[in-house]
Structure formats: C-alpha cells, structure tokens
GUKOL-230482 format. One record per residue (C-alpha): residue in one letter; x, y, z. Coordinates in steps of 0.5 Angstrom, whole numbers. Layout:
<atoms>
ATOM_rest_u_v_w
ATOM_A_X_Y_Z
...
</atoms>
This chain:
<atoms>
ATOM_rest_u_v_w
ATOM_X_63_628_493
ATOM_X_65_624_500
ATOM_X_59_625_502
ATOM_X_56_622_497
ATOM_X_60_617_496
ATOM_X_59_615_503
ATOM_X_51_615_503
ATOM_X_52_610_497
ATOM_X_56_605_500
ATOM_X_51_605_507
ATOM_X_45_605_502
ATOM_X_49_598_498
ATOM_X_51_595_505
ATOM_X_43_596_507
ATOM_X_40_593_501
ATOM_X_45_587_502
ATOM_X_44_586_509
ATOM_X_37_584_507
ATOM_X_37_581_501
ATOM_X_32_574_501
ATOM_X_37_570_499
ATOM_X_39_563_501
ATOM_X_45_559_500
ATOM_X_44_553_497
ATOM_X_50_548_499
ATOM_X_50_541_497
ATOM_X_51_536_504
ATOM_X_53_529_504
ATOM_X_46_526_506
ATOM_X_45_524_513
ATOM_X_45_518_517
ATOM_X_41_515_522
ATOM_X_42_508_525
ATOM_X_37_503_527
ATOM_X_31_504_525
ATOM_X_26_500_526
ATOM_X_24_498_519
ATOM_X_16_497_520
ATOM_X_16_504_522
ATOM_X_19_506_515
ATOM_X_14_509_509
ATOM_X_13_507_503
ATOM_X_13_510_496
ATOM_X_11_505_492
ATOM_X_6_501_492
ATOM_X_9_494_488
ATOM_X_14_489_490
ATOM_X_16_483_486
ATOM_X_15_477_491
ATOM_X_18_472_487
ATOM_X_25_476_487
ATOM_X_24_476_495
ATOM_X_22_469_494
ATOM_X_29_468_491
ATOM_X_32_472_497
ATOM_X_30_468_502
ATOM_X_32_462_499
ATOM_X_39_464_499
ATOM_X_38_468_506
ATOM_X_36_462_510
ATOM_X_39_455_511
ATOM_X_33_451_511
ATOM_X_29_456_515
ATOM_X_32_455_521
ATOM_X_40_459_520
ATOM_X_42_466_517
ATOM_X_47_465_512
ATOM_X_53_468_510
ATOM_X_50_471_504
ATOM_X_45_475_509
ATOM_X_49_478_513
ATOM_X_54_480_506
ATOM_X_47_483_504
ATOM_X_45_486_511
ATOM_X_52_489_512
ATOM_X_52_493_505
ATOM_X_45_495_506
ATOM_X_48_498_512
ATOM_X_54_502_510
ATOM_X_59_496_512
ATOM_X_62_495_506
ATOM_X_70_494_505
ATOM_X_72_501_507
ATOM_X_66_504_508
ATOM_X_67_502_515
ATOM_X_70_505_521
ATOM_X_74_502_527
ATOM_X_72_504_535
ATOM_X_76_510_534
ATOM_X_72_513_528
ATOM_X_78_514_524
ATOM_X_82_508_521
ATOM_X_78_504_516
ATOM_X_77_497_517
ATOM_X_79_492_512
ATOM_X_78_486_514
ATOM_X_74_482_509
ATOM_X_72_476_513
ATOM_X_68_481_518
ATOM_X_63_482_512
ATOM_X_61_476_513
ATOM_X_59_475_520
ATOM_X_54_477_525
ATOM_X_60_480_529
ATOM_X_61_485_524
ATOM_X_54_489_525
ATOM_X_55_487_532
ATOM_X_62_490_533
ATOM_X_62_497_528
ATOM_X_54_498_532
ATOM_X_54_505_529
ATOM_X_60_506_525
ATOM_X_59_509_519
ATOM_X_63_514_514
ATOM_X_57_516_510
ATOM_X_63_520_505
ATOM_X_66_513_502
ATOM_X_60_510_500
ATOM_X_52_510_500
ATOM_X_47_506_505
ATOM_X_41_503_501
ATOM_X_35_505_504
ATOM_X_35_512_503
ATOM_X_29_517_506
ATOM_X_26_522_505
ATOM_X_22_526_512
ATOM_X_16_528_512
ATOM_X_10_531_515
ATOM_X_10_529_523
ATOM_X_17_528_522
ATOM_X_16_519_519
ATOM_X_21_516_515
ATOM_X_18_516_508
ATOM_X_23_511_504
ATOM_X_26_512_496
ATOM_X_29_506_495
ATOM_X_31_499_498
ATOM_X_24_496_499
ATOM_X_25_490_496
ATOM_X_31_488_502
ATOM_X_27_492_507
ATOM_X_21_487_506
ATOM_X_26_481_505
ATOM_X_29_482_513
ATOM_X_22_484_516
ATOM_X_19_478_513
ATOM_X_25_474_515
ATOM_X_24_477_522
ATOM_X_17_476_522
ATOM_X_18_468_520
ATOM_X_23_465_524
ATOM_X_26_470_529
ATOM_X_32_471_526
ATOM_X_36_477_523
ATOM_X_34_484_525
ATOM_X_29_489_524
ATOM_X_32_495_524
ATOM_X_37_498_519
ATOM_X_42_505_518
ATOM_X_38_510_513
ATOM_X_41_516_509
ATOM_X_36_522_510
ATOM_X_37_526_503
ATOM_X_32_531_504
ATOM_X_27_534_510
ATOM_X_20_536_508
ATOM_X_17_535_514
ATOM_X_14_542_514
ATOM_X_10_541_508
ATOM_X_2_539_509
ATOM_X_1_532_506
ATOM_X_-2_535_500
ATOM_X_4_539_497
ATOM_X_9_533_501
ATOM_X_6_529_495
ATOM_X_6_535_490
ATOM_X_15_535_492
ATOM_X_15_527_493
ATOM_X_12_527_485
ATOM_X_15_533_482
ATOM_X_23_530_485
ATOM_X_21_523_483
ATOM_X_21_521_490
ATOM_X_15_515_490
ATOM_X_12_511_484
ATOM_X_5_513_482
ATOM_X_3_506_480
ATOM_X_2_499_481
ATOM_X_0_493_476
ATOM_X_-7_490_477
ATOM_X_-7_484_474
ATOM_X_-14_484_474
ATOM_X_-14_488_468
ATOM_X_-7_488_466
ATOM_X_-5_494_466
ATOM_X_-1_499_470
ATOM_X_-6_503_475
ATOM_X_-4_510_478
ATOM_X_-4_509_485
ATOM_X_-6_515_491
ATOM_X_0_518_495
ATOM_X_-5_516_501
ATOM_X_-7_509_499
ATOM_X_0_507_499
ATOM_X_2_502_504
ATOM_X_3_505_511
ATOM_X_9_501_513
ATOM_X_14_495_509
ATOM_X_9_489_510
ATOM_X_9_484_506
ATOM_X_1_484_505
ATOM_X_0_491_505
ATOM_X_3_490_498
ATOM_X_2_488_491
ATOM_X_5_484_487
ATOM_X_8_486_481
ATOM_X_10_480_477
ATOM_X_14_484_472
ATOM_X_18_488_478
ATOM_X_20_481_481
ATOM_X_21_477_473
ATOM_X_26_483_472
ATOM_X_30_480_477
ATOM_X_31_474_472
ATOM_X_32_478_466
ATOM_X_38_481_469
ATOM_X_45_478_466
ATOM_X_41_476_459
ATOM_X_38_483_457
ATOM_X_39_487_463
ATOM_X_45_489_466
ATOM_X_42_493_473
ATOM_X_50_497_473
ATOM_X_48_501_468
ATOM_X_41_503_470
ATOM_X_42_511_471
ATOM_X_34_512_474
ATOM_X_30_510_479
ATOM_X_24_505_478
ATOM_X_28_503_472
ATOM_X_24_495_473
ATOM_X_16_498_473
ATOM_X_19_501_466
ATOM_X_21_496_464
ATOM_X_14_493_466
ATOM_X_9_498_464
ATOM_X_13_496_456
ATOM_X_13_489_458
ATOM_X_5_490_460
ATOM_X_2_495_454
ATOM_X_5_489_450
ATOM_X_-1_485_452
ATOM_X_2_478_451
ATOM_X_1_477_458
ATOM_X_-6_478_458
ATOM_X_-8_471_459
ATOM_X_-4_470_466
ATOM_X_-6_471_472
ATOM_X_0_469_475
ATOM_X_-3_465_481
ATOM_X_1_459_478
ATOM_X_9_457_478
ATOM_X_7_456_469
ATOM_X_4_463_469
ATOM_X_12_466_472
ATOM_X_15_460_468
ATOM_X_11_463_461
ATOM_X_12_470_463
ATOM_X_19_469_463
ATOM_X_20_466_457
ATOM_X_17_471_453
ATOM_X_20_476_457
ATOM_X_26_474_454
ATOM_X_24_474_447
ATOM_X_21_481_447
ATOM_X_28_483_450
ATOM_X_32_479_445
ATOM_X_28_482_439
ATOM_X_28_489_442
ATOM_X_36_489_443
ATOM_X_36_487_436
ATOM_X_33_493_434
ATOM_X_26_489_432
ATOM_X_21_496_429
ATOM_X_14_494_433
ATOM_X_18_493_440
ATOM_X_22_499_439
ATOM_X_17_503_438
ATOM_X_12_500_443
ATOM_X_18_502_447
ATOM_X_19_509_445
ATOM_X_11_510_446
ATOM_X_10_507_453
ATOM_X_18_509_456
ATOM_X_21_515_452
ATOM_X_16_519_450
ATOM_X_12_518_457
ATOM_X_18_519_462
ATOM_X_24_522_458
ATOM_X_28_515_459
ATOM_X_32_511_454
ATOM_X_33_503_454
ATOM_X_40_504_456
ATOM_X_39_508_462
ATOM_X_34_503_465
ATOM_X_40_498_463
ATOM_X_38_495_457
ATOM_X_44_491_454
ATOM_X_47_492_448
ATOM_X_47_484_446
ATOM_X_43_478_449
ATOM_X_46_473_453
ATOM_X_44_468_452
ATOM_X_49_463_455
ATOM_X_47_466_462
ATOM_X_39_465_461
ATOM_X_40_457_464
ATOM_X_43_460_470
ATOM_X_38_465_471
ATOM_X_32_459_469
ATOM_X_35_455_477
ATOM_X_34_461_480
ATOM_X_27_462_478
ATOM_X_26_455_478
ATOM_X_28_455_486
ATOM_X_24_462_487
ATOM_X_18_459_484
ATOM_X_19_452_489
ATOM_X_19_457_495
ATOM_X_14_462_494
ATOM_X_8_457_493
ATOM_X_10_453_498
ATOM_X_9_459_503
ATOM_X_2_462_502
ATOM_X_4_469_505
ATOM_X_9_471_499
ATOM_X_3_469_494
ATOM_X_-2_475_497
ATOM_X_-3_482_493
ATOM_X_-6_487_496
ATOM_X_-11_488_491
ATOM_X_-15_494_495
ATOM_X_-11_499_493
ATOM_X_-14_499_487
ATOM_X_-21_500_490
ATOM_X_-25_505_486
ATOM_X_-20_506_480
ATOM_X_-22_506_473
ATOM_X_-16_504_468
ATOM_X_-16_508_462
ATOM_X_-12_505_456
ATOM_X_-10_511_452
ATOM_X_-13_512_445
ATOM_X_-10_509_438
ATOM_X_-6_514_434
ATOM_X_-11_513_430
ATOM_X_-17_516_434
ATOM_X_-12_521_435
ATOM_X_-12_523_427
ATOM_X_-18_523_427
ATOM_X_-20_528_432
ATOM_X_-16_534_433
ATOM_X_-21_535_440
ATOM_X_-18_528_442
ATOM_X_-11_531_444
ATOM_X_-14_536_449
ATOM_X_-20_531_452
ATOM_X_-13_526_453
ATOM_X_-10_531_457
ATOM_X_-16_532_462
ATOM_X_-16_525_463
ATOM_X_-8_525_465
ATOM_X_-10_529_471
ATOM_X_-10_523_474
ATOM_X_-2_524_472
ATOM_X_0_530_476
ATOM_X_8_529_475
ATOM_X_7_527_467
ATOM_X_2_535_467
ATOM_X_8_538_470
ATOM_X_12_537_463
ATOM_X_7_533_459
ATOM_X_14_534_453
ATOM_X_17_528_451
ATOM_X_24_529_457
ATOM_X_19_529_463
ATOM_X_21_523_467
ATOM_X_16_524_475
ATOM_X_14_517_474
ATOM_X_7_519_474
ATOM_X_1_515_469
ATOM_X_-1_515_462
ATOM_X_-2_522_459
ATOM_X_-3_524_452
ATOM_X_4_522_449
ATOM_X_2_515_450
ATOM_X_-4_516_444
ATOM_X_0_513_438
ATOM_X_2_506_442
ATOM_X_-5_503_442
ATOM_X_-4_503_435
ATOM_X_1_499_435
ATOM_X_-2_495_440
ATOM_X_-8_494_437
ATOM_X_-5_492_430
ATOM_X_1_487_432
ATOM_X_-2_484_439
ATOM_X_-9_484_437
ATOM_X_-8_476_437
ATOM_X_-5_476_443
ATOM_X_-9_479_447
ATOM_X_-15_474_451
ATOM_X_-23_475_449
ATOM_X_-23_475_456
ATOM_X_-20_481_458
ATOM_X_-25_484_453
ATOM_X_-30_485_458
ATOM_X_-25_490_462
ATOM_X_-22_494_457
ATOM_X_-30_496_455
ATOM_X_-30_499_461
ATOM_X_-25_504_460
ATOM_X_-25_511_457
ATOM_X_-20_509_451
ATOM_X_-24_504_449
ATOM_X_-31_508_450
ATOM_X_-27_513_445
ATOM_X_-24_508_440
ATOM_X_-32_505_438
ATOM_X_-34_513_439
ATOM_X_-28_515_433
ATOM_X_-30_508_429
ATOM_X_-38_512_428
ATOM_X_-40_513_423
ATOM_X_-44_520_426
ATOM_X_-37_524_427
ATOM_X_-41_529_431
ATOM_X_-45_523_436
ATOM_X_-37_521_437
ATOM_X_-35_527_439
ATOM_X_-41_527_444
ATOM_X_-40_521_446
ATOM_X_-32_521_448
ATOM_X_-33_528_451
ATOM_X_-39_524_456
ATOM_X_-34_519_457
ATOM_X_-29_523_458
ATOM_X_-32_527_464
ATOM_X_-35_519_466
ATOM_X_-28_518_467
ATOM_X_-25_524_470
ATOM_X_-29_524_476
ATOM_X_-29_517_478
ATOM_X_-22_517_477
ATOM_X_-21_523_481
ATOM_X_-26_520_487
ATOM_X_-20_516_487
ATOM_X_-13_519_487
ATOM_X_-11_524_492
ATOM_X_-9_531_492
ATOM_X_-3_530_489
ATOM_X_-6_528_482
ATOM_X_-12_532_481
ATOM_X_-7_538_480
ATOM_X_-10_541_474
ATOM_X_-5_538_469
ATOM_X_-7_543_462
ATOM_X_-4_548_466
ATOM_X_4_546_466
ATOM_X_5_552_467
ATOM_X_2_553_474
ATOM_X_3_546_476
ATOM_X_11_547_474
ATOM_X_11_553_479
ATOM_X_7_550_484
ATOM_X_11_544_484
ATOM_X_18_549_485
ATOM_X_14_553_490
ATOM_X_14_547_495
ATOM_X_21_545_495
ATOM_X_25_547_501
ATOM_X_33_549_501
ATOM_X_32_553_494
ATOM_X_34_560_493
ATOM_X_29_566_491
ATOM_X_28_568_484
ATOM_X_34_570_480
ATOM_X_30_575_477
ATOM_X_29_578_485
ATOM_X_36_579_485
ATOM_X_35_583_479
ATOM_X_30_588_481
ATOM_X_33_590_488
ATOM_X_39_591_484
ATOM_X_35_596_479
ATOM_X_31_599_486
ATOM_X_39_599_489
ATOM_X_42_603_482
ATOM_X_34_608_483
ATOM_X_36_610_490
ATOM_X_43_612_489
ATOM_X_43_615_482
ATOM_X_37_619_486
ATOM_X_41_620_492
ATOM_X_47_624_488
ATOM_X_42_628_484
ATOM_X_40_631_491
ATOM_X_46_632_494
ATOM_X_49_635_487
ATOM_X_43_640_487
ATOM_X_44_642_495
ATOM_X_52_643_494
</atoms>
C-alpha cells in the first residue's frame, strides 16, 4: 500500500507540473515617460474641433504665451497632480499647489510619477511593431500638438500609461481584439450623409494630427452640453460623447446643418439642449429612440454616459459664453474647420430598416444580421447587452419607425437623394410594394450589393461573420493575451489523473 501511495503522489506532481495554466494577475499600468505625441496612433477617427478651439483660447494668451490653465491641465494629463507626484528622493509626495500652475513643475519633476496614486490621461495599448495606440486622451494630445505647431510653445511629448500589450498579434487579430475590448470606436460622423458610418481600423488616422481627423460636431458640442444636461464625472464607459452623437444624429433634427458656419453650431447647440431637456423629463419619443440607438445596440444606459437627473437651465448662460468664444476662435483659424472626409471614401452608409419592415417580413431580421457584418463587435454579441462600440445592427430595427413618424417634418428634402442610396431605404420601398415576393427579391439583391460594397471599404476586423455569434466570440477570446486556459481543460486533466491513479492501484493490487 505504501508503494501505491508513493506512486500516486508522483503521478499527481508530474501532472500539476505540466498543467498549461497561466496565473492572471492585476498589474498597475506601466508608465512610459516623454513619448512623442506624434508617435501615438489614434483609435478613433473623429474629434470635436469646436471643443479644441475653446481649449486653445484657454491655453493661449493672444496666441503668444501659455496660460496657467495650460500648465494645470498639461501637468494633470501627465499625472502631476497634488499628491500624485514625488520629490527627487522618489519617496515623499510633493504638496506644493503653486507648482501645479507653473512650467517649473514639469521641468523640476521630470518623470517622477507615482502611478498608484492616480491615472494618466493618455492610456495606450502596445500594438504590432511595438507601437503605441492611444485609447484615450485624443483631444488633449491633439490640442498640445496644435499648440506646438502653431506657436512653438508647450510640449510635444507626454507621459502615457500602458494598460495592455498586444504586440505579439498580427494586424488583423490586433484590431479584432481592440474592438472586442472596446479599445477603439469604429465609427465617425459623416456630415455629407448625416450618419455615423463604420470606419475601418486601417483607415484611422496614423498619428495625432488635427488635419487627419474627421470633425465631429456632436462630439465637440457635447463639451458645451455639460453642466446643463451632462455630468462628465458620472460617465462610466469610454466613448460616451460619441454615443450621444449617435443618438442626436438619429433624431434627424440636425440633417439641415452642414456645420460650416458659426450659426450651424449655434442652432445645433440650441436644438440639442431642447432634446436633452425633454429626454431628462421622460419624453416618450426621445426615451424610446435612446433605447433603440444606444441601449439596445451597446447595452448602455443614459446614466452611464452622464445624463443628469435634472436639466440645469441656470448653467446655460455660462455654456453659451464658452461656445461663443469657441466659435469666434474656430472660424478665424481655417485649420480648425477642416474635416478629413477621405476616411469615408468607399463607404456605403446603411440606415437600419423600420420596425414596420421587420414585422412585414421575417427575413428582414436575418438580412439585417448579414448587413451588420460591418459591425464585428456587435456580431460577437448581438444581444441588448453588447457594448463593443461597433456599427448599427439588427437591434436598431425598430428605431426608424420613430425616426420616420416623428421626425419626417424635420428631415430636409435635400437629404432624400442621399438616403435613397441606402440599403435600408431600398428595403423600405420594397416592403411597401404590393408584390411581396418581388419585395423580398429586391431586398435580398440590395443587401448583397450593400454587403459587397461595404466589405470592400472595411478592414478584416469588420468582415468577421456576424451571424455566427459563437465563432466570433471564440475568435475574440482566443486572441486576448495574458489569459489562462479554459477551466474545462483543468477538469479533463484531473479526470485523466484520477483514471491513471485508479489503474495504478488496481495494477499493484493484482501483483500483490
């Protein structure tokens, strides 16, 4: 019996020694100091240039000197805030508030940061070729880069926090992983079509440069809707401002604006405030639309992206003053009014079909899943709880019913020629036809054309087969580094060990 016990112990030790498990540990982000801003790769195609315009008025005194506000924000972005930086002995927290607003703080402290006491504004993922992909801090980085280019002042380097290392992945798998982890926002607002369109990861700007980004007016105006309707401190998910942009654009109450004049921004600001006030008050139309556009598509509630419990009209005047300042600066600097529309080349915008279409033809639901193959993040989990940040999918099916019924008066005639090219409009007209079999044929043909033209414009990430939810989920999971093997493997190995031990015991008993 002693021999049996010894043999069992040896077998178990051998098995556990070769278990293919990795221990998952939570590590603090690694801080990398003085990274050139121009070397950071963006993970979104759009920025709000009206917001950047206002920040420039705060940071530059007559375009000739940096203000205290610049140094305060820049140092905070780098992690140098009260109680979050160290003296030269790297031990004692420095508490001098006056340093926070002077250039001396940056120069004196250099790279003495304690990341455990706070977080840096710019968080990055290491991608293929060991390059940094910024998943946050796009507006601050672009603003600092602009200041350096325009005036020669400030800094063109910044400290970053590395939160993940995916450098061992190929480019296709890298973008799949980024999408699955919600580390990128794969859309941008196309002012020509008044829609948020899916953008290939390969077509994102290659560096932080104002000229390479799409100007997203909704993303910019979101900054000025703060305090009255949005509390930025309660936002708990990334890309919150873009989700508000998607909601606003889907009201179709901005389709007559091209955002080429200060008046367009003023009109949009006022309309947005009116919409927010009604949404906060529980207006059925906007509550339903938000649910369809944001909650069902991303699994995100209005509170998670900062919607206040009450509308603060008293804060409106202050926000209006900020917007007036931003408009004056933006339209006196042509480099701030540009928008890189080239990222939309080859895209085919697709508006989701109405709920009437969905109820008319059961096949519509399936065809929508096929059309949403451009939305690889949604396809991995097309349930209401999906938060991957990809393009519109079948959960948006019911939205256009409200859009068309409640907003037809606000949608301009000029947009009709654009929307007629969309696959969803083709489906709507087909469904309205008296000949149902002809309708189905036309819809299927249109969807095949849409899928073909859209696939040509998107990266391999968005071309993942969206209808195969299980397969997509497995692909995403299998590409995430630093994860342990499946628990199933563990139990299979233990079962095998038990069988070996049992066989060994029986063998020795027979010999005895």
